[in-house]
C-alpha positions in Angstrom: 39.2 6.0 6.2 35.6 5.0 5.7 32.3 6.3 6.8 28.7 5.5 6.4 26.6 3.3 8.7 30.0 2.7 10.2 30.6 0.1 7.5 34.1 -0.9 6.4 35.9 -0.6 9.7 36.7 -3.1 12.4 36.0 -1.4 15.7 38.5 -1.5 18.5 37.9 -4.4 20.9 36.9 -2.0 23.8 34.3 -0.4 21.6 32.8 -3.7 20.5 32.7 -4.9 24.1 30.9 -1.8 25.2 28.3 -2.2 22.5 27.8 -5.9 23.3 27.4 -5.1 27.0 24.5 -2.8 25.9 22.8 -5.2 23.5 23.5 -8.6 25.1 21.8 -8.0 28.5 18.0 -8.5 28.5 17.8 -6.7 31.9 19.1 -3.6 30.2 15.9 -3.2 28.2 13.3 -3.1 31.0 11.2 0.0 31.6 9.2 2.5 29.6 10.5 5.0 27.1 12.2 7.9 29.0 10.9 11.5 28.7 12.6 13.4 25.9 15.2 16.0 26.8 15.8 19.2 24.8 18.4 18.7 22.1 21.2 21.1 21.8 20.9 22.3 18.2 24.1 23.5 16.7 22.6 24.6 13.3 19.8 24.0 10.9 20.6 23.8 7.2 17.8 24.5 4.7 17.1 26.1 1.3 17.9 23.5 -1.3 16.8 20.1 0.0 14.0 18.0 -1.4 12.9 15.1 0.9 16.4 14.6 2.4 16.8 11.0 3.5 20.3 10.2 4.6 23.3 12.2 5.9 26.7 10.7 5.3 29.6 12.5 7.0 32.8 12.3 4.9 36.4 12.0 6.0 37.1 15.7 5.1 34.3 16.7 7.5 31.9 17.6 4.7 28.4 16.2 4.8 26.7 14.4 1.9 22.8 14.4 1.9 20.7 12.3 -0.4 17.5 13.9 -1.7 14.7 11.6 -2.7 12.5 14.3 -4.3 9.6 12.1 -5.3 9.9 8.3 -4.6 10.5 6.4 -7.8 10.3 9.5 -9.9 13.0 9.2 -12.5 15.7 11.8 -12.6 14.5 14.0 -9.7 16.9 12.8 -7.0 20.2 14.3 -6.2 23.0 14.6 -3.6 23.8 17.8 -1.7 27.2 18.7 -0.1 27.4 20.8 3.1 30.4 22.0 5.1 30.7 21.2 8.8 28.6 24.3 9.7 25.7 23.4 7.5 26.5 25.8 4.7 25.8 24.4 1.2 28.9 23.9 -0.9 27.0 22.4 -3.8 23.2 21.7 -3.7 23.6 19.2 -6.6 27.0 17.6 -6.4 25.4 14.6 -8.0 22.3 15.0 -10.1 19.9 13.0 -12.2 19.3 10.2 -9.7 15.9 8.6 -9.2 15.2 8.2 -5.5 18.6 8.0 -3.6 18.3 6.5 -0.1 21.1 4.9 1.8 24.8 5.8 1.2 28.2 4.5 2.4 31.8 5.2 1.6 34.4 2.4 1.4 37.9 2.3 -0.1 37.5 5.5 -2.2 34.2 4.5 -3.6 30.8 6.1 -2.8 27.9 3.7 -2.8 24.4 5.1 -3.3 21.1 3.1 -3.3 18.9 4.4 -6.0 15.5 2.6 -6.7 16.8 -1.0 -6.4 20.1 -0.2 -8.0 23.5 0.4 -6.4 25.2 3.3 -8.0 29.0 3.6 -7.4 31.0 6.8 -7.7 34.6 7.7 -7.0 35.3 9.7 -3.9 36.5 12.4 -4.1 35.4 13.4 -7.5 31.9 11.9 -7.7 32.5 10.2 -11.1 30.0 7.5 -11.8 31.8 4.2 -12.4 29.3 1.4 -12.0 25.6 0.6 -11.6 24.5 -2.7 -10.2 20.9 -4.0 -10.3 19.7 -5.5 -7.1 17.2 -8.3 -6.5 15.3 -6.2 -4.0 11.8 -4.8 -3.7 12.7 -1.6 -1.9 16.5 -1.2 -1.3 16.7 1.2 1.6 20.0 1.3 3.4 23.4 -0.4 3.2 26.6 -1.1 5.1 30.0 -2.1 3.7 32.2 -4.5 5.6 36.0 -4.3 5.7 36.2 -7.1 3.1 34.1 -5.1 0.6 30.9 -7.1 1.0 27.9 -4.9 0.8 24.8 -5.5 2.9 21.5 -4.0 1.7 18.2 -3.8 3.6 15.1 -4.6 1.5 12.2 -3.0 3.3 9.4 -4.5 1.3 11.1 -7.8 1.1 11.8 -8.0 4.9 15.3 -9.2 4.2 18.9 -8.2 3.9 20.7 -8.9 0.6 24.4 -9.7 0.6 26.5 -8.5 -2.4 30.0 -10.0 -2.6 33.0 -8.7 -4.4 32.3 -10.8 -7.4 28.8 -9.3 -7.9 27.0 -12.4 -6.6 24.0 -11.8 -4.4 22.3 -13.9 -1.7 19.8 -13.4 1.1 21.5 -13.1 4.5 20.5 -15.9 6.9 18.8 -17.6 3.9 15.4 -16.2 4.6 13.3 -13.0 5.0 13.3 -12.5 8.8 13.8 -8.7 9.3 10.3 -7.1 9.1 10.4 -3.7 7.4 14.2 -3.9 7.3 15.6 -0.4 7.2 18.6 1.3 8.8 21.9 -0.7 9.2 25.3 -0.4 10.8 28.3 -2.6 11.2 30.3 -3.0 14.4 33.2 -5.4 13.6 31.5 -8.6 12.5 28.2 -7.7 14.0 25.6 -6.3 11.6 22.8 -4.3 13.3 19.5 -4.1 11.3 16.7 -1.7 12.2 13.1 -2.0 11.1 10.1 -3.1 13.1 12.7 -3.9 15.8 16.5 -3.9 16.1 18.3 -7.1 15.2 22.0 -8.1 15.7 23.4 -10.6 13.2 26.7 -12.3 13.8 28.2 -12.5 10.4 30.6 -15.3 11.4 28.1 -17.8 12.7 24.8 -16.4 11.2 23.0 -16.1 14.5 20.3 -13.5 14.9 19.1 -11.8 18.1 16.4 -9.2 18.6 17.8 -6.4 20.8 16.5 -3.3 22.5 13.3 -2.5 24.4 9.8 -3.1 23.0 9.2 0.6 22.5 12.2 0.9 20.2 10.5 0.3 16.8 10.5 1.6 13.2 14.2 2.2 13.2 15.6 4.2 10.3 19.1 5.3 11.5 21.8 3.4 13.5 25.2 4.8 14.4 27.9 4.0 17.0 29.9 6.5 19.0 33.6 5.8 19.8 32.8 4.6 23.4 30.1 2.1 22.2 27.1 4.4 22.8 24.5 3.5 20.3 22.4 6.1 18.4 19.1 5.2 16.8 16.4 7.2 15.1 12.9 6.0 14.6 11.1 7.1 11.4 9.9 10.7 12.0 11.2 10.5 15.6 13.8 11.9 17.9 17.4 10.8 18.5 17.7 7.9 20.9 21.0 7.0 22.6 22.0 4.1 24.9 24.9 4.9 27.1 25.4 1.7 29.1 25.1 2.4 32.8 23.9 5.9 31.8 20.7 4.3 30.4 18.5 5.5 27.6 18.4 9.1 26.5 15.9 10.7 24.1 16.8 14.0 22.5 14.1 16.0 20.7 12.9 19.5 20.0 11.1 21.6 17.4 11.4 20.2 13.9 13.4 17.1 14.9 11.7 14.4 12.8 14.3 12.1 11.6 14.9 10.0 8.5 18.3 8.1 8.3 20.6 10.2 10.5 24.4 10.4 10.3 27.0 10.9 13.0 30.2 12.9 12.7 32.4 11.9 15.7 35.1 14.5 15.0 32.5 17.2 14.9 30.5 15.8 17.9 27.3 16.1 15.9 24.3 13.9 15.1 22.9 15.0 11.8 19.1 14.7 11.4 17.6 14.9 7.9 13.9 15.9 8.0 12.1 14.6 5.0 8.9 16.6 5.8 10.5 19.9 6.5 13.4 19.7 4.1 16.1 20.6 6.6 19.2 19.0 8.2 19.4 19.6 11.9 22.8 19.2 13.7 22.5 18.1 17.3 25.5 18.6 19.7 25.9 15.5 21.8 25.9 16.0 25.5 29.0 15.1 27.5 28.4 12.0 29.6 
């Protein structure tokens, strides 16, 4: 199994259809941002984080957290490992990184973006096996497709870089067209890119569509639930969900100020890293 921005898995047809129903209908996006509801917080982890950026749920229900610990400061960054209840198993399961941001797991390999380099580790085991330099200005998040192609958002370059299995890189769509490109997720052959807006890229025909309401901006995290519900987190913001006919839902509360969140479907938890408060907040998702 694979996790991480939902990369590496072709979603069931019903799940893809549900997501397309959400993001293909312009009428679905009318209206103002709804009032926030109180999030149901399952637990708050704290004590050993340093600017946590991304939470990656792993197949064994442990949670990997990237810690930036000073952007572009060499050697300060690290990865922390938590159990499903937020208890630290190892605050520094991987150490000596620079500024680790996005992470993904595919085919027994853990991918970590670290100051415009893609670092590759075994999983399990966390043994470093490869480092790939990227032609990016600020490599932020990534998604890995089922065929092993890696897509990397370049925030300062306003583009998405494609890295194929031979190590060749190219600019997705051939141009920079994703302003402040940030969080990413794959749903089948559809790549969702967050940033100033949310964009959907059809990887088969190269078409790009802007999706979501105007108030949905500065998107850091994107995840999909099994029924096609879409989760998004604006930088420093709450958890936003779109549930089809159930409409938009905003979940917030004390301390919820998200970076690149993760989603653990088996645990029923959205996992919010708070770079300012140095915590990870687990939100139980409400039953629809």
